[in-house]
SEVO-147337 format. One record per residue (C-alpha): residue in one letter; x, y, z. Coordinates in steps of 0.02 Angstrom, whole numbers, always signed. Example, Ala and Ser with C-alpha at 12.3 -4.5 7.8 and 13.67 -1.06 7.14 Angstrom:
REM residues 2
rest,xx,yy,zz
A,+615,-225,+390
S,+684,-53,+357
This chain:
REM residues 472
rest,xx,yy,zz
M,+2783,+2312,-8515
K,+2850,+2449,-8628
F,+3005,+2545,-8596
T,+3130,+2676,-8687
R,+3295,+2705,-8612
D,+3374,+2892,-8633
D,+3553,+2912,-8558
G,+3575,+3085,-8470
E,+3722,+3177,-8390
D,+3809,+3137,-8225
R,+3806,+2932,-8266
Q,+3618,+2918,-8253
A,+3491,+2838,-8349
I,+3305,+2889,-8364
L,+3178,+2750,-8393
H,+3009,+2797,-8500
I,+2880,+2657,-8453
E,+2708,+2616,-8489
V,+2631,+2477,-8396
E,+2547,+2357,-8491
D,+2339,+2344,-8435
D,+2360,+2157,-8343
R,+2484,+2201,-8227
V,+2382,+2389,-8173
E,+2223,+2261,-8151
K,+2321,+2125,-8033
H,+2366,+2276,-7914
L,+2198,+2356,-7933
Q,+2144,+2178,-7888
R,+2247,+2189,-7722
A,+2204,+2370,-7682
H,+2010,+2323,-7685
Q,+2051,+2173,-7560
K,+2163,+2290,-7445
V,+2014,+2460,-7464
A,+1872,+2347,-7425
A,+1946,+2260,-7266
R,+1973,+2414,-7188
I,+1800,+2518,-7239
N,+1634,+2498,-7188
I,+1525,+2500,-7321
P,+1330,+2495,-7282
G,+1247,+2293,-7320
F,+1419,+2217,-7330
R,+1545,+2138,-7197
K,+1718,+2224,-7214
G,+1818,+2135,-7333
K,+1662,+2065,-7439
A,+1607,+2205,-7540
P,+1634,+2169,-7727
R,+1749,+2269,-7827
N,+1635,+2394,-7914
I,+1549,+2424,-7739
V,+1713,+2465,-7647
E,+1758,+2587,-7835
Q,+1590,+2671,-7832
F,+1616,+2710,-7644
V,+1783,+2756,-7653
G,+1798,+2815,-7832
R,+1926,+2748,-7946
D,+2044,+2866,-7930
Y,+2081,+2826,-7743
L,+2084,+2625,-7791
L,+2231,+2680,-7937
E,+2303,+2770,-7791
E,+2309,+2622,-7681
A,+2363,+2517,-7829
M,+2522,+2634,-7868
E,+2606,+2590,-7716
S,+2640,+2415,-7750
L,+2630,+2427,-7948
V,+2766,+2563,-7948
P,+2900,+2459,-7853
E,+2876,+2321,-7952
A,+2859,+2396,-8131
V,+3019,+2506,-8093
G,+3127,+2345,-8046
V,+3070,+2233,-8189
A,+3116,+2381,-8295
I,+3283,+2421,-8219
E,+3304,+2223,-8230
E,+3238,+2203,-8412
S,+3374,+2345,-8457
D,+3523,+2268,-8399
I,+3576,+2418,-8282
P,+3709,+2345,-8180
S,+3644,+2388,-7986
T,+3733,+2527,-7888
H,+3606,+2501,-7729
T,+3547,+2678,-7749
P,+3363,+2692,-7772
P,+3291,+2763,-7933
R,+3212,+2931,-7919
V,+3024,+2899,-7983
N,+2893,+3016,-8042
V,+2702,+2952,-8120
T,+2685,+3055,-8268
E,+2504,+2981,-8291
R,+2389,+2862,-8204
D,+2258,+2836,-8344
P,+2193,+2761,-8465
I,+2385,+2709,-8471
V,+2512,+2704,-8332
K,+2663,+2786,-8367
I,+2829,+2824,-8270
D,+3002,+2903,-8275
A,+3133,+2807,-8167
T,+3306,+2920,-8156
V,+3420,+2748,-8108
A,+3599,+2811,-8053
L,+3734,+2702,-8164
P,+3895,+2647,-8080
P,+4028,+2776,-8045
V,+4192,+2786,-8174
A,+4355,+2832,-8133
T,+4489,+2864,-8241
L,+4655,+2865,-8167
G,+4825,+2957,-8196
D,+4988,+2899,-8239
Y,+4997,+2812,-8068
K,+5170,+2702,-8108
K,+5259,+2895,-8115
L,+5221,+2897,-7946
K,+5393,+2872,-7806
F,+5391,+2851,-7626
D,+5533,+2850,-7524
D,+5473,+2800,-7367
E,+5592,+2662,-7265
L,+5554,+2534,-7158
E,+5585,+2573,-6959
V,+5732,+2490,-6892
V,+5678,+2411,-6726
T,+5793,+2480,-6587
E,+5848,+2405,-6425
D,+5769,+2543,-6330
Q,+5600,+2488,-6415
I,+5620,+2294,-6374
E,+5665,+2370,-6160
E,+5501,+2442,-6158
Q,+5415,+2295,-6219
I,+5520,+2197,-6078
T,+5471,+2327,-5942
Q,+5276,+2315,-5994
I,+5291,+2132,-5972
Q,+5374,+2153,-5796
E,+5250,+2295,-5764
S,+5107,+2165,-5795
Q,+5184,+2040,-5669
A,+5227,+2183,-5544
T,+5171,+2131,-5339
W,+5133,+2272,-5218
E,+5241,+2248,-5068
P,+5208,+2344,-4911
V,+5334,+2460,-4855
K,+5356,+2555,-4681
R,+5429,+2728,-4783
A,+5334,+2884,-4819
A,+5224,+2856,-4968
K,+5304,+2917,-5154
L,+5210,+2951,-5306
G,+5176,+2771,-5385
D,+5140,+2677,-5222
M,+4982,+2613,-5190
L,+4888,+2657,-5035
V,+4764,+2593,-4922
I,+4668,+2739,-4867
T,+4504,+2802,-4782
S,+4460,+2961,-4859
K,+4303,+3084,-4812
G,+4307,+3225,-4936
L,+4180,+3382,-4909
V,+4106,+3503,-5018
E,+4003,+3656,-4907
G,+3954,+3513,-4796
K,+3894,+3397,-4962
E,+3985,+3217,-4964
F,+4097,+3210,-5109
A,+4220,+3068,-5157
N,+4233,+2965,-4994
V,+4363,+2808,-4982
D,+4344,+2667,-4868
G,+4476,+2567,-4837
G,+4509,+2559,-5033
E,+4677,+2549,-5128
F,+4724,+2708,-5225
L,+4852,+2718,-5329
A,+4946,+2900,-5303
E,+4989,+2935,-5476
A,+5080,+3097,-5531
G,+4958,+3228,-5626
S,+4800,+3101,-5577
M,+4638,+3180,-5591
N,+4551,+3051,-5478
P,+4455,+3129,-5379
V,+4520,+3295,-5420
P,+4672,+3349,-5482
G,+4811,+3377,-5335
F,+4753,+3233,-5222
S,+4875,+3107,-5269
E,+5022,+3247,-5238
Q,+4922,+3284,-5040
L,+4970,+3091,-5002
K,+5153,+3097,-5041
G,+5272,+3096,-4877
M,+5116,+3019,-4772
K,+5155,+2849,-4685
E,+5062,+2696,-4605
G,+4934,+2752,-4479
G,+4958,+2930,-4515
S,+4838,+3042,-4548
K,+4824,+3244,-4644
E,+4679,+3351,-4675
F,+4680,+3477,-4845
D,+4592,+3579,-4949
I,+4606,+3575,-5137
E,+4529,+3675,-5288
I,+4396,+3590,-5391
P,+4430,+3644,-5555
A,+4291,+3760,-5634
D,+4265,+3624,-5775
Y,+4245,+3498,-5667
P,+4110,+3359,-5756
N,+3991,+3380,-5604
E,+3935,+3551,-5596
E,+3876,+3561,-5426
F,+4051,+3567,-5360
A,+4136,+3647,-5495
G,+4252,+3768,-5444
K,+4220,+3779,-5249
T,+4341,+3695,-5117
A,+4342,+3512,-5075
N,+4412,+3474,-4896
F,+4482,+3288,-4892
N,+4532,+3214,-4722
V,+4634,+3052,-4765
E,+4685,+2905,-4649
V,+4842,+2783,-4715
A,+4815,+2615,-4669
E,+4953,+2533,-4777
V,+5069,+2590,-4917
K,+5149,+2480,-5032
K,+5249,+2483,-5175
K,+5276,+2427,-5357
E,+5400,+2279,-5337
L,+5454,+2209,-5532
P,+5483,+2030,-5563
K,+5685,+1999,-5598
L,+5699,+1952,-5799
T,+5739,+1774,-5786
D,+5735,+1613,-5899
A,+5585,+1585,-5771
L,+5489,+1743,-5798
A,+5492,+1725,-5982
A,+5418,+1522,-5980
S,+5265,+1587,-5867
L,+5233,+1687,-5979
G,+5137,+1553,-6067
E,+5192,+1586,-6272
D,+5322,+1422,-6282
F,+5476,+1526,-6209
K,+5611,+1444,-6121
T,+5755,+1576,-6105
V,+5752,+1773,-6106
A,+5842,+1768,-6262
E,+5694,+1683,-6344
L,+5572,+1818,-6275
R,+5690,+1955,-6347
T,+5692,+1872,-6521
R,+5489,+1843,-6517
I,+5466,+2029,-6459
S,+5596,+2093,-6597
D,+5515,+1976,-6739
N,+5343,+2076,-6672
L,+5400,+2241,-6684
E,+5491,+2206,-6868
A,+5317,+2140,-6941
Q,+5234,+2291,-6854
A,+5356,+2404,-6944
T,+5325,+2310,-7094
D,+5149,+2316,-7062
G,+5144,+2483,-7046
L,+5234,+2550,-7191
R,+5127,+2439,-7307
R,+4995,+2550,-7234
S,+5060,+2710,-7244
L,+5112,+2679,-7421
E,+4929,+2626,-7465
E,+4868,+2769,-7406
K,+4987,+2885,-7507
I,+4970,+2795,-7634
V,+4751,+2806,-7645
D,+4759,+2973,-7599
A,+4861,+2994,-7756
L,+4759,+2904,-7867
V,+4586,+2992,-7792
E,+4692,+3166,-7827
G,+4746,+3127,-7998
A,+4600,+3027,-8059
E,+4440,+3105,-8160
F,+4279,+3028,-8103
E,+4103,+3005,-8170
V,+3987,+2986,-8017
S,+3789,+3000,-8005
P,+3743,+3142,-7867
M,+3599,+3008,-7830
I,+3737,+2882,-7770
I,+3840,+3015,-7674
E,+3680,+3070,-7567
H,+3644,+2899,-7531
E,+3817,+2862,-7461
A,+3782,+3011,-7374
E,+3626,+2967,-7279
H,+3725,+2804,-7222
V,+3846,+2921,-7158
L,+3724,+3032,-7036
E,+3647,+2846,-7012
D,+3810,+2811,-6925
Q,+3831,+2957,-6840
Q,+3663,+2948,-6763
R,+3695,+2770,-6710
Q,+3862,+2797,-6647
L,+3799,+2942,-6550
A,+3652,+2843,-6472
Q,+3773,+2732,-6400
Y,+3810,+2864,-6294
N,+3615,+2940,-6264
I,+3666,+3089,-6364
D,+3523,+3154,-6448
F,+3576,+3227,-6627
E,+3483,+3393,-6610
Q,+3581,+3427,-6455
Y,+3747,+3381,-6525
M,+3742,+3487,-6682
Q,+3683,+3641,-6570
G,+3836,+3576,-6457
I,+3967,+3583,-6598
G,+3896,+3747,-6672
K,+3822,+3675,-6831
S,+3676,+3686,-6921
T,+3584,+3534,-7022
E,+3645,+3586,-7164
D,+3821,+3607,-7106
I,+3787,+3420,-7056
V,+3726,+3359,-7222
A,+3873,+3452,-7322
E,+3995,+3365,-7228
A,+3924,+3197,-7229
K,+3906,+3214,-7436
D,+4096,+3265,-7451
S,+4136,+3114,-7323
A,+4031,+2997,-7416
E,+4107,+3073,-7590
L,+4287,+3048,-7529
R,+4255,+2879,-7471
L,+4169,+2826,-7627
K,+4318,+2896,-7750
R,+4433,+2801,-7630
M,+4350,+2650,-7650
L,+4326,+2681,-7837
V,+4501,+2709,-7860
I,+4539,+2548,-7789
D,+4435,+2452,-7903
T,+4473,+2515,-8046
L,+4676,+2512,-8020
A,+4622,+2317,-7974
E,+4547,+2307,-8162
D,+4694,+2406,-8237
T,+4818,+2296,-8157
G,+4729,+2131,-8204
A,+4747,+2065,-8025
S,+4694,+1924,-7979
V,+4666,+1793,-7820
T,+4636,+1607,-7819
D,+4498,+1516,-7731
D,+4646,+1431,-7618
E,+4700,+1603,-7577
V,+4521,+1671,-7527
A,+4493,+1491,-7426
A,+4666,+1535,-7353
E,+4601,+1702,-7278
I,+4454,+1666,-7230
A,+4526,+1531,-7102
L,+4653,+1657,-7046
M,+4486,+1771,-7004
Q,+4382,+1643,-6939
E,+4556,+1632,-6804
T,+4515,+1800,-6725
P,+4366,+1829,-6622
Q,+4297,+1945,-6725
Y,+4231,+1821,-6842
Q,+4240,+1661,-6737
N,+4027,+1645,-6742
E,+3999,+1714,-6915
N,+3982,+1594,-7048
L,+4093,+1638,-7208
D,+4070,+1498,-7297
T,+3945,+1591,-7399
D,+3964,+1621,-7602
E,+3926,+1824,-7545
A,+4075,+1809,-7401
R,+4192,+1730,-7536
D,+4164,+1880,-7665
A,+4166,+1999,-7531
V,+4339,+1937,-7472
Q,+4397,+1893,-7657
R,+4372,+2081,-7673
I,+4468,+2145,-7541
L,+4631,+2019,-7599
R,+4607,+2099,-7779
R,+4635,+2274,-7715
R,+4781,+2214,-7594
T,+4856,+2139,-7724
A,+4832,+2290,-7849
I,+4903,+2400,-7718
D,+5046,+2289,-7695
Q,+5092,+2277,-7886
V,+5111,+2469,-7878
I,+5198,+2483,-7714
D,+5314,+2385,-7809
V,+5337,+2475,-7927
T,+5335,+2647,-7830
H,+5420,+2621,-7675
K,+5612,+2674,-7693
P,+5650,+2683,-7509
K,+5799,+2807,-7481
A,+5921,+2687,-7399
A,+5934,+2577,-7562
K,+5965,+2724,-7664
A,+6119,+2768,-7566
K,+6169,+2579,-7576
A,+6143,+2584,-7779
K,+6246,+2731,-7788
K,+6392,+2662,-7680
S,+6382,+2504,-7784
T,+6392,+2624,-7950
T,+6530,+2721,-7906
A,+6642,+2571,-7837
K,+6603,+2494,-8014
K,+6703,+2664,-8067
K,+6851,+2607,-8000
P,+7021,+2501,-8059
A,+6965,+2328,-8047
A,+7125,+2293,-7912
K,+7053,+2414,-7805
A,+6872,+2361,-7821
K,+6847,+2267,-7669
A,+6680,+2333,-7591
K,+6534,+2217,-7561
P,+6405,+2230,-7691
A,+6237,+2335,-7631
A,+6136,+2198,-7558
K,+5976,+2178,-7670
K,+5815,+2275,-7604
K,+5677,+2173,-7516
P,+5528,+2190,-7629
A,+5395,+2311,-7590
S,+5251,+2179,-7573
S,+5338,+2108,-7419
A,+5259,+2250,-7336
K,+5113,+2166,-7328
A,+5022,+2141,-7179
K,+5058,+1950,-7132
S,+4871,+1925,-7059
S,+4727,+2013,-7122
S,+4602,+1964,-6999
K,+4518,+2142,-7020
A,+4494,+2127,-7208
A,+4315,+2102,-7208
K,+4282,+2234,-7077
S,+4344,+2366,-7233
E,+4228,+2292,-7350
K,+4077,+2411,-7390
C-alpha cells in the first residue's frame, strides 16, 4: 500500500493513501458474501449466487460501497501504523477521494500534543503546614463519644436533641401526610423532617402527653401536592430519651478495637492522624497551585480533534451520571436554561483544561527526569490492593503497572518542584532570626540555631490508594 504524509497545522498530519488492488479485491469478495446472503436473486438460494451475478444484480458501485465499510478502517490503520505516528486514541478523520479505478483515501490524524513549560523554578509558595490544635483533638474525641452514645429514658419535658417515641398523624386538607406509628423521632433544631418547625413543636412535651398544632408547609416543598398548604398534626409521646455520652476512660479507648489501651494512646493516634491529614492537604494544595501555574505559563500545541474527542467523553460522563438519577439529558438542559451548543462548548472547555493539566505534568516528568523503580511500583500496587476499591481488581498486569508507574512519575516530578518552590513563612522567619543573631557579638550570640526546614517532599501523602483512579 502506498501513502505519503503531509504535516499540517494544529498538530495534525494528513496521510494520502492509495490502496493496492489485492487488498481491494479481498474486501470486494467479503462484500459479495454479505450482499449475496441478504438479497434474493432469481434462480439462486441466498448466499449462493456467484460474484459476477451479484455484481450484475446490484451494480459494481453498490458492491464497492459495501466493501469500503471494512476496507477504509483497515487501510487507514495500516497506514498509521507504518507511518510510525504515536497513538493519541483519537479517531482519524477520513475522506475517500476516489473509489475507481484506484481507491484513494485522505486520513487526518491527530499528533500527540506538545507543551512548552515556562520557568517553573521561579515559582514561590509560602503555604504553611496547619498546626494540629487541642480543639481539633477534642472534636475527634467528642465524635468518638457520640458514636458510642446510648439513649436513656427520662421523665422530664423533651428538649431539642432528645429522642422521642411518638405516634403522629398529619393531615393536609383531609389527606394523610407524614404519619408515624410508634416510631423513634430525633427532635433536632432546624430539622426539615417531616416539615420545618415540627421538631420545635415537640419541645416541652412529656411522656404520655399529646398535642395538636398546625404548620405552614413551605412553598418549595418537594411534593407539589402539599406545597404552600397547612398541615394539621396530632402527636402523642410514648417516651422521651436523652443522649448519654460515655465517659472518656481507658476502657472506652480499649473498646474501640484499634489496639488502644489508654486514653493517652488514643489522643496520640488522633493527633498523628490529624497531622497526616494536614500534611496531605498541604501537598495537595501545593500540587494544585503548581499545576495551575504550569498551565498558565505554558505554550500548547494541541489538535482540535483531540479536544473534541475528549469533550465527547465529558458529555458521556455527564449523561451517565444523570441517568443514574433517572434524569433526562434534554430536560436537564432545559432546567438549567442552556442549549446543546452551550453544553458542548462547556464540555470542550473542560476537556481542554483537563488535557492541558495532564500534559504539563507529563512534560514536567520528562523535564525533571523523574524516575520510578519496579520496587516502588510494586509497593504502590500492594497499598492499593489493601483498599476496598481495588481488592477485587487484578493489578498484576503490564497495563496496570504502566499506569501506576506514570502516576508515580508525575507525583515524583511534582515533589521535586515542591522542594524548589515551597518556602513557608515560618521557615523564612526562623532563617531571618538566625541571620540576625549572627550579627551580634560572639559573647552575646546565645540564640539557638534555626531549626532545619523539613523537606517539602514530606508533604506527600503516606498512602496513595486513589492513585489509579486519577489515571485516565
